[in-house]
ZAMARTI-894798 format. One record per residue (C-alpha): residue in one letter; x, z, y. Coordinates in steps of 0.05 Angstrom, whole numbers, plus 5000, padded with zeros to 4 digits. Layout:
AXZY/...
% end
This chain:
X486658052217/X490657852280/X493357242252/X486356952243/X484757062317/X481556452349/X477956332415/X477856932465/X480557422411/X486856962410/X487556912487/X487457722487/X492457702432/X497557212463/X496757602531/X498758232498/X504557922460/X507357592529/X506658282562/X511258542504/X516057962515/X516458062592/X517958792579/X523758602533/X526558112579/X526658662635/X530159172589/X535158652571/X536958542647/X534157852655/X526757812675/X523257182672/X528956812638/X527856382577/X534056132540/X536555582499/X543355362465/X546154672482/X549054452416/X550753932370/X548253852298/X553553762246/X550353572178/X556753732139/X553153492071/X545953322058/X546953451980/X543654101962/X542154421892/X534554601911/X528254171909/X524054401968/X517953991971/X517353882045/X524653692060/X527353002078/X534353292103/X536853292030/X538952661995/X541952501928/X549252211916/X546351571903/X542251551969/X548951722007/X553051181969/X547650621980/X547850782058/X555750802056/X556351562062/X561252042027/X558052661999/X560953062057/X562752902130/X570052832136/X573953272181/X574952662229/X567052572230/X566053312243/X571053362298/X568552692334/X561253002337/X564353672361/X568653292415/X563052892440/X558553492447/X563653902484/X564353312533/X557153332547/X557054082560/X554454312490/X557155012472/X554655082399/X556954682334/X550654792287/X553654692216/X547554532173/X547654332098/X544854382032/X545855001990/X551554941942/X551154241922/X557354241878/X552954641829/X548454101816/X552253441836/X558753211800/X559952791859/X560153411906/X564953791859/X569453171852/X569953051929/X571653821942/X576953791884/X580353181915/X580353471981/X583154151958/X577154611967/X574655081921/X567655041945/X563254762003/X563655392034/X571155432034/X570854732071/X565854982118/X570655572137/X576555112145/X572254612191/X569755162232/X577055382249/X578254672270/X572654602313/X574655302347/X582055032355/X580754342372/X574554312412/X572655032432/X565554982411/X562855582377/X560455492305/X553955742280/X554055662205/X547355542166/X549255412098/X543755712060/X544656302014/X551056662017/X554057271982/X556357892017/X563757641998/X562356952027/X559157232092/X565457692099/X570157112092/X566156662146/X565357222197/X572057082222/X570956402240/X564156402268/X560656862324/X553956792285/X550256542224/X543456412202/X538756252147/X531056242152/X527756702111/X521756262107/X516856682070/X516557272023/X511856931978/X513456991907/X507556551889/X510355951926/X516856061888/X514056171820/X508655691816/X509354971793/X507254531848/X508155001904/X513354891962/X519155301932/X518055171858/X524554941828/X528955161884/X533455741860/X535555911930/X528456031956/X527756641915/X524857101971/X529057701942/X535257311939/X534057102018/X532157822036/X538758052005/X542457532045/X539657812110/X541158542093/X548158352076/X549058052138/X546558652174/X551459052131/X556958672155/X554758672228/X553557902235/X549157662292/X544057312245/X538556792261/X532456782213/X525556632216/X519056422181/X516655742166/X508955732176/X503755282139/X507555142075/X501755412034/X502756122045/X496156602054/X495356982117/X497057622081/X503657312054/X505057092124/X504157802151/X508858072093/X513857572117/X513557832189/X513958572166/X519858412121/X523658142182/X522058702223/X524659212166/X531358842165/X531658822244/X530359542250/X534959742194/X541059412215/X540059142289/X543258482263/X537257962271/X539257672338/X532757172337/X526757042297/X524656302293/X517456142283/X517455442259/X511055052247/X510454592185/X510453852201/X508653392138/X513752892124/X512852192090/X516052092019/X515552862006/X511453211953/X507353542014/X506552932053/X498853002049/X498753732073/X495953802139/X500654032199/X499954742225/X494554742281/X496254992351/X491655562346/X494355812283/X501555702307/X500256102371/X496756692331/X503156712288/X507856712346/X503657272380/X503257722317/X510857612303/X512457812382/X507858462376/X510258682308/X517858562323/X516858852393/X520458772459/X527858782437/X526858202390/X528257462413/X522657002385/X524356322382/X519655652376/X522854952371/X520854542428/X521253912391/X516054042340/X510254072385/X508053622444/X511753812505/X504954042540/X504154522484/X510454882498/X506355232553/X501755542501/X508055782461/X511056142520/X504356432534/X504356702461/X510757102472/X516856612460/X522756762500/X527856242470/X527455512452/X533855512406/X538354952400/X537254352441/X542253752435/X543453172489/X547352852429/X545252922361/X538352952331/X534953452297/X537253202227/X532053652191/X526353382233/X529052692251/X522152432269/X521652942330/X526952802380/X529053352427/X525853402495/X530853262551/X533053872587/X530353682655/X523253612621/X523954302585/X526654612645/X520454352685/X515854572633/X518755242626/X519055322706/X511555122706/X509855702667/X513656202717/X520656242677/X527756062692/X531155672635/X538155882623/X543455672573/X546156202527/X551456182468/X550356102396/X550956882394/X545657232438/X547457592503/X546658302471/X552158212419/X556557842468/X556758482511/X557558972459/X563758562423/X566158982365/X563459052310/X559058402324/X564657962341/X571057852302/X577357892345/X579457192325/X573156872359/X572557372414/X576656992462/X573156352444/X566656672465/X569457012525/X571456342552/X564456082554/X560656722574/X558157092638/X558657842646/X551757932623/X553157522556/X549656842575/X553356172583/X557956112645/X554555562691/X558354912683/X562055192627/X566154652587/X569054882522/X576554782507/X580354882443/X583755582434/X588355802380/X584356172323/X589556732312/X590357472312/X589457872380/X594957972420/X599158592416/X600358532336/X601659172299/X603259692348/X601560452355/X595760592399/X592061222418/X592861932389/X597961992330/X597362762321/X594162762256/X594063512250/X590163692318/X584764182304/X577763922286/X571164302306/X567364312243/X561564742268/X556464242275/X561363732307/X556463462360/X561563372416/X566762962377/X561962472344/X564761782351/X561561482418/X557460972379/X554361452333/X546961232346/X548560482334/X554660392282/X550960652224/X544260292230/X537560582239/X537461282216/X530061262202/X531060662151/X536361042119/X532061672113/X526861212079/X531760912030/X534761592011/X527661921993/X528261541927/X535561581908/X535962321907/X530462461859/X532362921803/X533962651736/X529362821681/X531663101614/X530862611559/X533562941496/X534563641462/X540863981489/X543464151422/X542663441396/X545963201455/X551963661447/X552363521369/X553062791387/X558662911440/X562663321390/X562062771339/X563662171386/X564762371458/X566561651482/X560561371448/X555561841474/X548861521490/X546061491562/X540161971542/X544762431514/X549262401569/X544162551618/X542163121583/X549163411584/X550263211659/X544363651678/X545664211633/X545264941661/X547065621631/X549365701561/X548964931548/X553564791607/X558665321583/X558864971515/X559464291551/X565264561589/X568264841529/X567764161495/X571163811551/X576864341555/X577964231481/X578163501489/X583363541548/X587763981503/X587263521447/X589162881492/X594363161543/X595663881525/X595564491570/X600464191621/X597764111691/X600863521729/X601863341800/X605862781843/X609862951901/X606862461950/X604862332027/X598262092048/X599461582108/X592361402140/X595460862184/X589260762228/X582861092239/X579260542279/X573760262234/X566959912244/X564459892174/X559960452187/X560060872129/X554961442138/X559261962102/X565561882139/X567762282196/X574761982198/X572861312228/X573261212306/X571560672352/X577260362386/X576060682455/X574761372427/X579661962452/X581262052374/X582461362358/X589261182333/X593660652294/X600560762274/X606260262284/X610559982225/X616460392248/X611861042248/X609160882180/X616360772152/X618561392189/X613361792152/X615561492088/X622761632098/X620862382119/X617062432050/X622662182010/X627662652038/X622663222021/X622362971952/X616562501950/X616261921902/X609961591924/X606361431992/X599161321987/X596760862046/X589560732069/X586560602136/X580260432170/X577359702175/X580559542243/X578458802258/X584358792308/X589958922256/X593558262242/X591957892177/X599058032150/X598558752163/X597259012090/X603258602067/X607458872130/X605959612115/X608159522043/X614459172064/X616259672121/X616160212071/X619659902012/X625359662066/X626260312091/X625560712025/X626560201969/X625260631910/X618760941938/X612460811898/X606960481944/X600060661924/X595660321975/X589559991998/X582360101972/X578059521946/X574559492012/X581559392050/X583058861997/X576958482011/X578358552086/X584958292073/X582057672033/X577157522094/X583057552146/X587857172107/X583356662077/X586756822005/X582956951943/X582857681915/X587657481864/X592757111909/X592157721959/X593758211909/X599657791881/X602357741949/X601658511963/X605358601894/X610958121916/X611758571982/X612559161941/X605459471920/X606059861862/X598560061848/X591860111880/X587160741892/X580560651866/X576960931924/X571360601966/X567660671900/X562661251921/X557461141875/X557560451838/X550060331846/X547759911903/X541360321911/X545660901933/X551560521967/X546660232016/X544460892037/X551161182044/X554660622081/X552360042128/X557159552111/X561359702051/X563159211998/X557659161940/X558859521872/X560058861842/X565658671891/X569259321879/X568959161808/X572158491818/X577658741859/X579659311804/X578858791746/X582758301779/X588158821796/X588159021724/X588558301698/X594858221743/X597758841714/X597159241775/X594359951759/X589260291797/X585760951799/X578261071795/X574261521837/X566861781846/X564262131911/X558162541893/X553263031919/X550362721976/X543762281963/X544862141891/X542962481824/X545862591756/X543061911734/X547361541779/X553461941759/X552461751685/X551261011712/X557961051751/X561661301688/X558960771649/X561460201695/X568460531690/X568260531616/X566559801613/X572359611659/X576860011621/X574959791556/X575959041578/X582959231605/X584859501537/X582058931505/X586258461548/X592158891532/X593359151604/X593259871630/X587559911673/X586060621702/X591261161707/X586261711723/X579061891737/X578462301810/X571362631817/X570862711896/X565463261915/X562263021979/X564763442042/X558863492085/X560363922142/X561963342197/X559762732154/X554762342199/X549662282143/X549163032137/X548863122216/X543262602217/X539263012163/X539662542104/X544562832058/X544763462022/X550163982034/X554763721976/X554563861905/X553264521877/X558564921828/X554364711769/X554863991793/X562064031798/X563164321729/X558063801695/X561563221732/X568563411710/X566863601641/X562562951628/X567662521656/X572262801607/X567662721550/X565362011569/X571861721585/X574962041522/X579461511484/X579761071551/X582161491609/X587162061590/X587362381658/X581862711699/X584162931767/X581063481808/X581563501888/X584364171909/X583463871980/X575763931970/X575064471920/X580064981939/X583765401898/X578765741852/X574665101849/X580664751824/X582465261772/X574965181751/X575664451740/X582064531706/X578164941655/X572664431649/X576563791626/X581563681683/X588763651676/X591763391740/X591963641813/X593462971847/X598763001899/X602163471952/X599262982003/X603463292064/X597663032102/X590562822089/X586762612144/X579662352116/X577163022080/X580063452139/X576263082188/X569963092145/X570163862150/X574364082084/X577264792094/X582464792041/X588064472081/X591463792082/X597863952044/X600764381987/X607864611971/X610264461899/X610065261893/X602565291913/X601064791863/X605065161809/X601265791825/X594865461817/X596465321746/X599566041734/X593166321758/X589866041691/X596266091650/X597565391648/X604465031655/X605264541714/X610263961718/X611263401763/X609962691746/X610362011775/X604561591799/X603861261731/X604361951698/X611861891672/X615062541670/X619762741727/
% end
């Protein structure tokens, strides 16, 4: 094993690693340049809910009290450190703190309550804004384990974030007496999930391994390969720190030997070779003697991390930083130039979106050179933390009915096709398991009889059997669904006269099934102004519409108030128009941009005139599938949280499922089970919940995930019948209306679904850009006469309804 290399073998290994590093620096456009970040270290709080056996950073409330400290640094204390650092030429404010101390210490909870903060992370967010505005230092947030939602809220206030993986060893986490036992946030699976969520959110992220805490060489190797997997999948790992263990007095591991230099060199070299030339590999220069730094450079290091002229390394206070002069001399003696960088590495500075939120872009640009390094002599100055200039204005192409080439669609892919969706090889590997065929678990006749006796109470086993039915059994399932439809809503087929307004197609989420989204600089990118949106609503009203459905891309440059402004613009122009708007993904984006909770955001949207929410962005409510379909969309649990919060507030929503891509019938049943649970809770609480369920067949023609050879070409006719029929059966007694999508299925397919349990045609739409861009061949609008003809073709009456299914 290379990690065990010593002597001449180690020298050869480090020589190879150095060559790999040198090739990477040449490719990055800065040959022979080793970087560091001039920073200040801000220990926001030393309280923590974990009990790591090697840590002296963490203290108890009693220790803090005896030394005259509050549980948290005050805003004045934080800003004083930041200002002093800015005066000395520091560019980074490293926010370091313990994990969720309020979960363990009542004193922390009390302090936060008294200061008006819901959580430690809410306080961190507020302080990051103040540091940006009052000092110009760039916050690097290192608060430990964070959820997808929390990182999404922190991204607009911080160019980069970080959390050490440390190790993937479950033995060290689960075994009493080992380094991570008793520390819930050191669960390797949890920490890997944080790294993956950061990648999905396109956050430049610092991570690394802690070497010498009791892990075996095999466990060390597994950690390195786990870091490589995440780095390759998302491209978000901006640097990997290889940190050597140093024993500290008064800790449980005080008698453990420090990591030896040769073992450290071998680990750095293997990390470099495994991660490759594009990786930035860092070693802290204060954790070895300065002379030993030469050996670390020779092993493949190309970054020294943060070095402070002002604050100590609060995690390793016994190890002072080397002076920049001595570090520069040592680096130069090895043939390298030492150059300052920002907290976010140059590659991400140069790319900008989607890695940098527009609200911190100006702060970064003020300190950066064209190549992304720190500007020589730069002195940070506070800048407003606000929306980008320009506001909500119309930009780009607004002809939503331009022709789309759906034959292969290779010339009009978005310009960042190769990068925005993550690593296609990793996606292919993940998709290899999600699309496995389901296995029949029950006799078809037994399952059918169970469905006839209690459709809404069908077991998962029976539901899966019917979802995979073929031939005569499928015909009986369809017949049962149609009988249930007739029993619940009769023979009438309903529709709503509405207009879809896709107000922008600029988006950086990286949904791999979406051909609608564009990069801002792409020729087909557009954003409608508020007046244009209101004009379209007014035109629709004049044509008899009662609803506008508004959804758009997740454009980081839309103002924080844009969602409320859009609703207000429509309601002010057409007071009686029902506004059905904003997917759960847009709601979550709105909370991140406004700082509001989901509940407060929805309340404010309702006050602006929002009538209901589309339950889109659901895709498949199983993260195993979601992370193949999309790089950065919200997790299933967050979709559920948004929808259930809306229901609790009395805001009705629809529900959807997109199927026929990398999923299988087991996922379809599981998705419907999630919806039944949500609706049961809504009914128990006495609120309406879902107005309808909309199965959405995957349109493959121009979808990136299909063009990349990962997804299959949409569902079969059998799949469509089974999904619509089982939706009617499993949602029986819960959701009365099953909608079929004429946009995706066409007239004949829609009629077939209306005989398989569906009762609703959705809307006239007037325009529907998302399906059309994906390659749908069935148009983007229907007249009322055309919808009536769909029903007439199967001898069914058709009537108009409102959004909430009242008769018109």
